[in-house]
N, CA, C, O and the ligand as a Tripos MOL2 file, in Angstrom:
@<TRIPOS>MOLECULE
protein
  225   223    57     0     0
PROTEIN
NO_CHARGES

@<TRIPOS>ATOM
      1 N          38.2700   54.3330  291.7590 N.3       1 MET1
      2 CA         38.7260   53.6840  290.3260 C.3       1 MET1
      3 C          39.0010   54.7960  289.4790 C.2       1 MET1
      4 O          38.3350   55.8300  289.5340 O.2       1 MET1
      5 N          40.0420   54.6110  288.6290 N.am      2 PRO2
      6 CA         40.5800   55.6820  287.7040 C.3       2 PRO2
      7 C          39.7480   55.9150  286.4700 C.2       2 PRO2
      8 O          39.3310   54.9530  285.8260 O.2       2 PRO2
      9 N          39.5040   57.0990  286.1330 N.am      3 ARG3
     10 CA         38.8160   57.4160  284.7790 C.3       3 ARG3
     11 C          39.6040   57.6680  283.7650 C.2       3 ARG3
     12 O          40.6280   58.3250  283.9540 O.2       3 ARG3
     13 N          39.2790   57.2050  282.5350 N.am      4 TYR4
     14 CA         39.9160   57.2580  281.4550 C.3       4 TYR4
     15 C          39.0100   58.0950  280.3670 C.2       4 TYR4
     16 O          37.8690   57.7210  280.0980 O.2       4 TYR4
     17 N          39.5770   59.2040  279.7890 N.am      5 ASP5
     18 CA         38.9040   59.8460  278.8170 C.3       5 ASP5
     19 C          39.3650   59.6220  277.4380 C.2       5 ASP5
     20 O          40.5630   59.6830  277.1610 O.2       5 ASP5
     21 N          38.3800   59.3420  276.4870 N.am      6 PHE6
     22 CA         38.7140   59.1270  275.3290 C.3       6 PHE6
     23 C          38.0170   60.0220  274.3570 C.2       6 PHE6
     24 O          37.0750   60.7120  274.7480 O.2       6 PHE6
     25 N          38.4370   60.0570  273.0620 N.am      7 HIS7
     26 CA         37.6590   61.0760  271.9710 C.3       7 HIS7
     27 C          37.7400   60.1000  270.8250 C.2       7 HIS7
     28 O          38.7910   59.5620  270.4760 O.2       7 HIS7
     29 N          36.4170   59.8790  270.1900 N.am      8 CYS8
     30 CA         36.1500   59.3000  269.1700 C.3       8 CYS8
     31 C          36.2540   59.9720  267.8510 C.2       8 CYS8
     32 O          35.5530   60.9330  267.5330 O.2       8 CYS8
     33 N          37.2200   59.3910  267.0450 N.am      9 ARG9
     34 CA         37.6790   60.4540  265.7770 C.3       9 ARG9
     35 C          36.6220   60.2400  264.7460 C.2       9 ARG9
     36 O          36.5640   61.0210  263.7960 O.2       9 ARG9
     37 N          35.7560   59.2180  264.8550 N.am     10 ASP10
     38 CA         34.6810   58.9470  263.6900 C.3      10 ASP10
     39 C          33.4070   59.8470  264.2660 C.2      10 ASP10
     40 O          32.6860   60.3250  263.3910 O.2      10 ASP10
     41 N          33.1270   60.0700  265.3660 N.am     11 CYS11
     42 CA         31.7970   60.8880  265.4820 C.3      11 CYS11
     43 C          31.9450   62.0930  266.5020 C.2      11 CYS11
     44 O          31.0700   62.7380  267.0810 O.2      11 CYS11
     45 N          33.5310   62.2100  266.5450 N.am     12 GLU12
     46 CA         33.9960   63.4590  267.3790 C.3      12 GLU12
     47 C          33.3430   63.5740  268.8050 C.2      12 GLU12
     48 O          33.2670   64.6990  269.2990 O.2      12 GLU12
     49 N          32.9060   62.5790  269.4430 N.am     13 LYS13
     50 CA         32.4150   62.5980  270.7250 C.3      13 LYS13
     51 C          33.5210   62.1610  271.7460 C.2      13 LYS13
     52 O          34.5140   61.4970  271.4470 O.2      13 LYS13
     53 N          33.2220   62.6080  272.9380 N.am     14 ASP14
     54 CA         34.2890   62.4410  274.1110 C.3      14 ASP14
     55 C          33.5720   61.5580  275.0720 C.2      14 ASP14
     56 O          32.4400   61.8830  275.4300 O.2      14 ASP14
     57 N          34.1480   60.4370  275.5360 N.am     15 PHE15
     58 CA         33.5300   59.5320  276.5650 C.3      15 PHE15
     59 C          34.5130   59.1420  277.4790 C.2      15 PHE15
     60 O          35.7150   59.1750  277.2170 O.2      15 PHE15
     61 N          33.9510   58.7050  278.7410 N.am     16 THR16
     62 CA         34.7950   58.3810  279.6940 C.3      16 THR16
     63 C          34.5210   57.0590  280.4980 C.2      16 THR16
     64 O          33.4200   56.7950  280.9820 O.2      16 THR16
     65 N          35.5220   56.3320  280.5850 N.am     17 THR17
     66 CA         35.4320   54.8390  281.0450 C.3      17 THR17
     67 C          36.0940   54.9120  282.3130 C.2      17 THR17
     68 O          37.1390   55.5330  282.5100 O.2      17 THR17
     69 N          35.3390   54.1430  283.3170 N.am     18 GLU18
     70 CA         36.0460   53.7400  284.6900 C.3      18 GLU18
     71 C          36.5770   52.5260  284.5950 C.2      18 GLU18
     72 O          35.8010   51.7610  284.0220 O.2      18 GLU18
     73 N          37.4930   52.0720  284.8920 N.am     19 MET19
     74 CA         37.8700   50.7750  285.0320 C.3      19 MET19
     75 C          39.3350   50.6010  285.8960 C.2      19 MET19
     76 O          40.1630   51.5110  285.9200 O.2      19 MET19
     77 N          39.4880   49.5960  286.4420 N.am     20 HIS20
     78 CA         40.7870   49.1850  287.0620 C.3      20 HIS20
     79 C          41.9770   49.2590  286.0430 C.2      20 HIS20
     80 O          41.9060   48.9640  284.8500 O.2      20 HIS20
     81 N          43.0550   49.6940  286.7050 N.am     21 VAL21
     82 CA         44.4310   50.0660  285.7940 C.3      21 VAL21
     83 C          44.5300   48.7800  285.2370 C.2      21 VAL21
     84 O          44.6320   48.7810  284.0100 O.2      21 VAL21
     85 N          44.5290   47.3670  285.9480 N.am     22 ASP22
     86 CA         44.7610   46.2290  285.2920 C.3      22 ASP22
     87 C          43.9680   45.9240  284.0530 C.2      22 ASP22
     88 O          44.4870   45.3640  283.0880 O.2      22 ASP22
     89 N          42.5630   46.3350  284.0860 N.am     23 GLU23
     90 CA         41.5010   46.3280  283.0450 C.3      23 GLU23
     91 C          41.8190   47.1980  281.7240 C.2      23 GLU23
     92 O          41.6060   46.8870  280.5520 O.2      23 GLU23
     93 N          42.3140   48.2220  282.1790 N.am     24 TYR24
     94 CA         42.7710   49.3160  281.1870 C.3      24 TYR24
     95 C          43.7510   48.8890  280.4670 C.2      24 TYR24
     96 O          43.6730   49.0570  279.2500 O.2      24 TYR24
     97 N          44.9940   48.1870  281.0740 N.am     25 GLU25
     98 CA         46.2940   47.8340  280.3770 C.3      25 GLU25
     99 C          45.8490   46.7080  279.4790 C.2      25 GLU25
    100 O          46.5500   46.5250  278.4830 O.2      25 GLU25
    101 N          44.7060   45.8480  279.6720 N.am     26 LYS26
    102 CA         44.2220   44.7880  278.9470 C.3      26 LYS26
    103 C          43.4780   45.2800  277.7530 C.2      26 LYS26
    104 O          43.5030   44.7220  276.6560 O.2      26 LYS26
    105 N          42.7930   46.3980  278.0510 N.am     27 ASN27
    106 CA         41.7020   46.6860  277.0810 C.3      27 ASN27
    107 C          41.9960   48.1460  276.3430 C.2      27 ASN27
    108 O          41.2640   48.6180  275.4730 O.2      27 ASN27
    109 N          43.0960   48.7180  276.8050 N.am     28 LYS28
    110 CA         43.4560   50.1810  276.1060 C.3      28 LYS28
    111 C          43.4010   50.2170  274.5590 C.2      28 LYS28
    112 O          42.9500   51.2060  273.9810 O.2      28 LYS28
    113 N          43.8460   49.1730  273.9160 N.am     29 ASP29
    114 CA         43.9480   49.2320  272.5570 C.3      29 ASP29
    115 C          42.6260   48.7010  271.9210 C.2      29 ASP29
    116 O          42.6190   48.6590  270.6910 O.2      29 ASP29
    117 N          41.6530   48.3450  272.4950 N.am     30 SER30
    118 CA         40.4960   47.9810  272.0090 C.3      30 SER30
    119 C          39.2120   48.8040  272.5450 C.2      30 SER30
    120 O          38.1560   48.1790  272.4410 O.2      30 SER30
    121 N          39.1380   49.8710  273.0030 N.am     31 GLN31
    122 CA         38.1540   50.6750  273.4750 C.3      31 GLN31
    123 C          37.1830   50.9790  272.2280 C.2      31 GLN31
    124 O          37.5490   51.1020  271.0590 O.2      31 GLN31
    125 N          35.9830   51.0650  272.6780 N.am     32 LYS32
    126 CA         34.9290   51.2870  271.5990 C.3      32 LYS32
    127 C          34.2270   52.5830  271.9870 C.2      32 LYS32
    128 O          34.1320   52.9840  273.1470 O.2      32 LYS32
    129 N          33.7770   53.1600  270.9810 N.am     33 CYS33
    130 CA         33.0480   54.4560  271.2730 C.3      33 CYS33
    131 C          31.6370   54.1090  271.6090 C.2      33 CYS33
    132 O          31.0710   53.4600  270.7300 O.2      33 CYS33
    133 N          30.9140   54.3940  272.6990 N.am     34 PRO34
    134 CA         29.5960   54.1620  272.9010 C.3      34 PRO34
    135 C          28.4960   54.6550  272.0160 C.2      34 PRO34
    136 O          27.3900   54.1230  271.9230 O.2      34 PRO34
    137 N          28.8860   55.6870  271.3940 N.am     35 GLU35
    138 CA         28.0290   56.3960  270.5230 C.3      35 GLU35
    139 C          27.9780   55.5720  269.0480 C.2      35 GLU35
    140 O          26.8530   55.2420  268.6710 O.2      35 GLU35
    141 N          29.0140   55.2550  268.2770 N.am     36 CYS36
    142 CA         28.9580   54.6500  267.1020 C.3      36 CYS36
    143 C          29.5490   53.4190  267.1220 C.2      36 CYS36
    144 O          29.3610   52.7290  266.1200 O.2      36 CYS36
    145 N          30.3380   52.8800  268.1630 N.am     37 GLY37
    146 CA         30.8430   51.5690  268.2390 C.3      37 GLY37
    147 C          32.1900   51.5570  267.5580 C.2      37 GLY37
    148 O          32.7820   50.4780  267.5460 O.2      37 GLY37
    149 N          32.7680   52.6210  266.9790 N.am     38 SER38
    150 CA         34.0830   52.5110  266.2670 C.3      38 SER38
    151 C          35.0500   52.2230  267.2890 C.2      38 SER38
    152 O          34.8740   52.5220  268.4700 O.2      38 SER38
    153 N          36.1080   51.6240  266.8240 N.am     39 GLU39
    154 CA         37.3510   51.4760  267.6870 C.3      39 GLU39
    155 C          38.5680   52.6590  267.2690 C.2      39 GLU39
    156 O          39.7470   52.6310  267.6220 O.2      39 GLU39
    157 N          38.0300   53.4790  266.5880 N.am     40 ASN40
    158 CA         39.0470   54.6540  266.0280 C.3      40 ASN40
    159 C          38.9380   55.7290  267.3560 C.2      40 ASN40
    160 O          38.3460   56.8070  267.3100 O.2      40 ASN40
    161 N          39.5260   55.2770  268.3400 N.am     41 VAL41
    162 CA         39.3820   56.2940  269.4670 C.3      41 VAL41
    163 C          40.7530   56.7490  269.9560 C.2      41 VAL41
    164 O          41.6600   55.9550  269.7040 O.2      41 VAL41
    165 N          41.0540   57.7470  270.5360 N.am     42 LYS42
    166 CA         42.2190   57.9290  271.1970 C.3      42 LYS42
    167 C          42.1000   58.5830  272.6610 C.2      42 LYS42
    168 O          41.2160   59.3730  272.9950 O.2      42 LYS42
    169 N          43.0670   58.1480  273.4170 N.am     43 ARG43
    170 CA         43.0600   58.4540  274.7450 C.3      43 ARG43
    171 C          43.2640   59.9360  274.9050 C.2      43 ARG43
    172 O          44.0980   60.5160  274.2100 O.2      43 ARG43
    173 N          42.6090   60.5030  275.7020 N.am     44 LYS44
    174 CA         42.8640   62.0140  276.0510 C.3      44 LYS44
    175 C          43.7930   62.1710  277.3230 C.2      44 LYS44
    176 O          43.9430   61.2180  278.0880 O.2      44 LYS44
    177 N          44.3080   63.1810  277.5010 N.am     45 ILE45
    178 CA         45.2840   63.4080  278.5680 C.3      45 ILE45
    179 C          44.5820   63.0540  279.8630 C.2      45 ILE45
    180 O          43.3540   63.0930  279.9380 O.2      45 ILE45
    181 N          45.3060   62.7300  280.8190 N.am     46 THR46
    182 CA         45.0190   62.3770  282.2120 C.3      46 THR46
    183 C          44.4990   63.5180  283.1230 C.2      46 THR46
    184 O          44.8090   64.6940  282.9310 O.2      46 THR46
    185 N          43.6820   63.0970  284.1370 N.am     47 GLU47
    186 CA         43.4370   63.9830  285.1380 C.3      47 GLU47
    187 C          44.5200   64.7320  285.7390 C.2      47 GLU47
    188 O          44.3960   65.9120  286.0650 O.2      47 GLU47
    189 N          45.6710   64.0030  285.9030 N.am     48 PHE48
    190 CA         46.6340   64.4250  286.5810 C.3      48 PHE48
    191 C          47.4610   65.6700  285.6240 C.2      48 PHE48
    192 O          47.9100   66.7370  286.0410 O.2      48 PHE48
    193 N          47.4820   65.1990  284.4050 N.am     49 GLU49
    194 CA         47.9900   66.0930  283.5230 C.3      49 GLU49
    195 C          47.1850   67.4520  283.2650 C.2      49 GLU49
    196 O          47.7390   68.4440  282.7930 O.2      49 GLU49
    197 N          45.9890   67.4200  283.5740 N.am     50 THR50
    198 CA         44.9790   68.4800  283.2530 C.3      50 THR50
    199 C          45.2540   69.4060  284.4810 C.2      50 THR50
    200 O          45.3060   70.6290  284.3540 O.2      50 THR50
    201 N          45.4170   68.8140  285.5900 N.am     51 GLN51
    202 CA         45.2890   69.5220  286.9240 C.3      51 GLN51
    203 C          45.8930   70.9630  286.9370 C.2      51 GLN51
    204 O          45.3040   71.8980  287.4780 O.2      51 GLN51
    205 N          47.0850   71.0900  286.3190 N.am     52 THR52
    206 CA         48.0200   72.0960  286.2710 C.3      52 THR52
    207 C          47.4140   73.1580  285.2880 C.2      52 THR52
    208 O          47.3660   74.3440  285.6160 O.2      52 THR52
    209 N          46.9840   72.7390  284.1560 N.am     53 SER53
    210 CA         46.7080   73.5760  283.0890 C.3      53 SER53
    211 C          45.1830   73.9800  282.8620 C.2      53 SER53
    212 O          44.8410   74.8580  282.0690 O.2      53 SER53
    213 N          44.3710   73.2940  283.5910 N.am     54 LYS54
    214 CA         42.9600   73.5640  283.2950 C.3      54 LYS54
    215 C          42.2830   74.6790  284.3080 C.2      54 LYS54
    216 O          42.3930   74.5800  285.5300 O.2      54 LYS54
    217 N          41.6960   75.5630  283.7710 N.am     55 LYS55
    218 CA         41.3500   76.7110  284.4470 C.3      55 LYS55
    219 C          39.9440   77.2030  283.9270 C.2      55 LYS55
    220 O          39.9590   77.5910  282.7590 O.2      55 LYS55
    221 N          38.8530   77.2510  284.5160 N.am     56 SER56
    222 CA         37.7180   77.6590  283.8960 C.3      56 SER56
    223 C          36.9530   78.7710  285.0400 C.2      56 SER56
    224 O          35.8860   79.3140  284.7530 O.2      56 SER56
    225 ZN         31.9360   57.4420  267.8000 Zn       57 ZN57
@<TRIPOS>BOND
     1     1     2 1
     2     2     3 1
     3     3     4 2
     4     3     5 am
     5     5     6 1
     6     6     7 1
     7     7     8 2
     8     7     9 am
     9     9    10 1
    10    10    11 1
    11    11    12 2
    12    11    13 am
    13    13    14 1
    14    14    15 1
    15    15    16 2
    16    15    17 am
    17    17    18 1
    18    18    19 1
    19    19    20 2
    20    19    21 am
    21    21    22 1
    22    22    23 1
    23    23    24 2
    24    23    25 am
    25    25    26 1
    26    26    27 1
    27    27    28 2
    28    27    29 am
    29    29    30 1
    30    30    31 1
    31    31    32 2
    32    31    33 am
    33    33    34 1
    34    34    35 1
    35    35    36 2
    36    35    37 am
    37    37    38 1
    38    38    39 1
    39    39    40 2
    40    39    41 am
    41    41    42 1
    42    42    43 1
    43    43    44 2
    44    43    45 am
    45    45    46 1
    46    46    47 1
    47    47    48 2
    48    47    49 am
    49    49    50 1
    50    50    51 1
    51    51    52 2
    52    51    53 am
    53    53    54 1
    54    54    55 1
    55    55    56 2
    56    55    57 am
    57    57    58 1
    58    58    59 1
    59    59    60 2
    60    59    61 am
    61    61    62 1
    62    62    63 1
    63    63    64 2
    64    63    65 am
    65    65    66 1
    66    66    67 1
    67    67    68 2
    68    67    69 am
    69    69    70 1
    70    70    71 1
    71    71    72 2
    72    71    73 am
    73    73    74 1
    74    74    75 1
    75    75    76 2
    76    75    77 am
    77    77    78 1
    78    78    79 1
    79    79    80 2
    80    79    81 am
    81    81    82 1
    82    82    83 1
    83    83    84 2
    84    83    85 am
    85    85    86 1
    86    86    87 1
    87    87    88 2
    88    87    89 am
    89    89    90 1
    90    90    91 1
    91    91    92 2
    92    91    93 am
    93    93    94 1
    94    94    95 1
    95    95    96 2
    96    95    97 am
    97    97    98 1
    98    98    99 1
    99    99   100 2
   100    99   101 am
   101   101   102 1
   102   102   103 1
   103   103   104 2
   104   103   105 am
   105   105   106 1
   106   106   107 1
   107   107   108 2
   108   107   109 am
   109   109   110 1
   110   110   111 1
   111   111   112 2
   112   111   113 am
   113   113   114 1
   114   114   115 1
   115   115   116 2
   116   115   117 am
   117   117   118 1
   118   118   119 1
   119   119   120 2
   120   119   121 am
   121   121   122 1
   122   122   123 1
   123   123   124 2
   124   123   125 am
   125   125   126 1
   126   126   127 1
   127   127   128 2
   128   127   129 am
   129   129   130 1
   130   130   131 1
   131   131   132 2
   132   131   133 am
   133   133   134 1
   134   134   135 1
   135   135   136 2
   136   135   137 am
   137   137   138 1
   138   138   139 1
   139   139   140 2
   140   139   141 am
   141   141   142 1
   142   142   143 1
   143   143   144 2
   144   143   145 am
   145   145   146 1
   146   146   147 1
   147   147   148 2
   148   147   149 am
   149   149   150 1
   150   150   151 1
   151   151   152 2
   152   151   153 am
   153   153   154 1
   154   154   155 1
   155   155   156 2
   156   155   157 am
   157   157   158 1
   158   158   159 1
   159   159   160 2
   160   159   161 am
   161   161   162 1
   162   162   163 1
   163   163   164 2
   164   163   165 am
   165   165   166 1
   166   166   167 1
   167   167   168 2
   168   167   169 am
   169   169   170 1
   170   170   171 1
   171   171   172 2
   172   171   173 am
   173   173   174 1
   174   174   175 1
   175   175   176 2
   176   175   177 am
   177   177   178 1
   178   178   179 1
   179   179   180 2
   180   179   181 am
   181   181   182 1
   182   182   183 1
   183   183   184 2
   184   183   185 am
   185   185   186 1
   186   186   187 1
   187   187   188 2
   188   187   189 am
   189   189   190 1
   190   190   191 1
   191   191   192 2
   192   191   193 am
   193   193   194 1
   194   194   195 1
   195   195   196 2
   196   195   197 am
   197   197   198 1
   198   198   199 1
   199   199   200 2
   200   199   201 am
   201   201   202 1
   202   202   203 1
   203   203   204 2
   204   203   205 am
   205   205   206 1
   206   206   207 1
   207   207   208 2
   208   207   209 am
   209   209   210 1
   210   210   211 1
   211   211   212 2
   212   211   213 am
   213   213   214 1
   214   214   215 1
   215   215   216 2
   216   215   217 am
   217   217   218 1
   218   218   219 1
   219   219   220 2
   220   219   221 am
   221   221   222 1
   222   222   223 1
   223   223   224 2
@<TRIPOS>SUBSTRUCTURE
     1 MET1         2 RESIDUE 1 A MET
     2 PRO2         6 RESIDUE 1 A PRO
     3 ARG3        10 RESIDUE 1 A ARG
     4 TYR4        14 RESIDUE 1 A TYR
     5 ASP5        18 RESIDUE 1 A ASP
     6 PHE6        22 RESIDUE 1 A PHE
     7 HIS7        26 RESIDUE 1 A HIS
     8 CYS8        30 RESIDUE 1 A CYS
     9 ARG9        34 RESIDUE 1 A ARG
    10 ASP10       38 RESIDUE 1 A ASP
    11 CYS11       42 RESIDUE 1 A CYS
    12 GLU12       46 RESIDUE 1 A GLU
    13 LYS13       50 RESIDUE 1 A LYS
    14 ASP14       54 RESIDUE 1 A ASP
    15 PHE15       58 RESIDUE 1 A PHE
    16 THR16       62 RESIDUE 1 A THR
    17 THR17       66 RESIDUE 1 A THR
    18 GLU18       70 RESIDUE 1 A GLU
    19 MET19       74 RESIDUE 1 A MET
    20 HIS20       78 RESIDUE 1 A HIS
    21 VAL21       82 RESIDUE 1 A VAL
    22 ASP22       86 RESIDUE 1 A ASP
    23 GLU23       90 RESIDUE 1 A GLU
    24 TYR24       94 RESIDUE 1 A TYR
    25 GLU25       98 RESIDUE 1 A GLU
    26 LYS26      102 RESIDUE 1 A LYS
    27 ASN27      106 RESIDUE 1 A ASN
    28 LYS28      110 RESIDUE 1 A LYS
    29 ASP29      114 RESIDUE 1 A ASP
    30 SER30      118 RESIDUE 1 A SER
    31 GLN31      122 RESIDUE 1 A GLN
    32 LYS32      126 RESIDUE 1 A LYS
    33 CYS33      130 RESIDUE 1 A CYS
    34 PRO34      134 RESIDUE 1 A PRO
    35 GLU35      138 RESIDUE 1 A GLU
    36 CYS36      142 RESIDUE 1 A CYS
    37 GLY37      146 RESIDUE 1 A GLY
    38 SER38      150 RESIDUE 1 A SER
    39 GLU39      154 RESIDUE 1 A GLU
    40 ASN40      158 RESIDUE 1 A ASN
    41 VAL41      162 RESIDUE 1 A VAL
    42 LYS42      166 RESIDUE 1 A LYS
    43 ARG43      170 RESIDUE 1 A ARG
    44 LYS44      174 RESIDUE 1 A LYS
    45 ILE45      178 RESIDUE 1 A ILE
    46 THR46      182 RESIDUE 1 A THR
    47 GLU47      186 RESIDUE 1 A GLU
    48 PHE48      190 RESIDUE 1 A PHE
    49 GLU49      194 RESIDUE 1 A GLU
    50 THR50      198 RESIDUE 1 A THR
    51 GLN51      202 RESIDUE 1 A GLN
    52 THR52      206 RESIDUE 1 A THR
    53 SER53      210 RESIDUE 1 A SER
    54 LYS54      214 RESIDUE 1 A LYS
    55 LYS55      218 RESIDUE 1 A LYS
    56 SER56      222 RESIDUE 1 A SER
    57 ZN57       225 GROUP 0 **** ****
């Protein structure tokens, strides 16, 4: 199942949600922060996009 990373703009927490693509397409605009319940969250870049640039 694909994972989606989000960042909450209200409490500055990052969280990850696992769901089917279909489910994500339905719910992507109404994701809620598990910490504070805010919907003021933004999607972070995908794993595919980070694979080439992430190095630790
Ligand atoms: Zn939050």
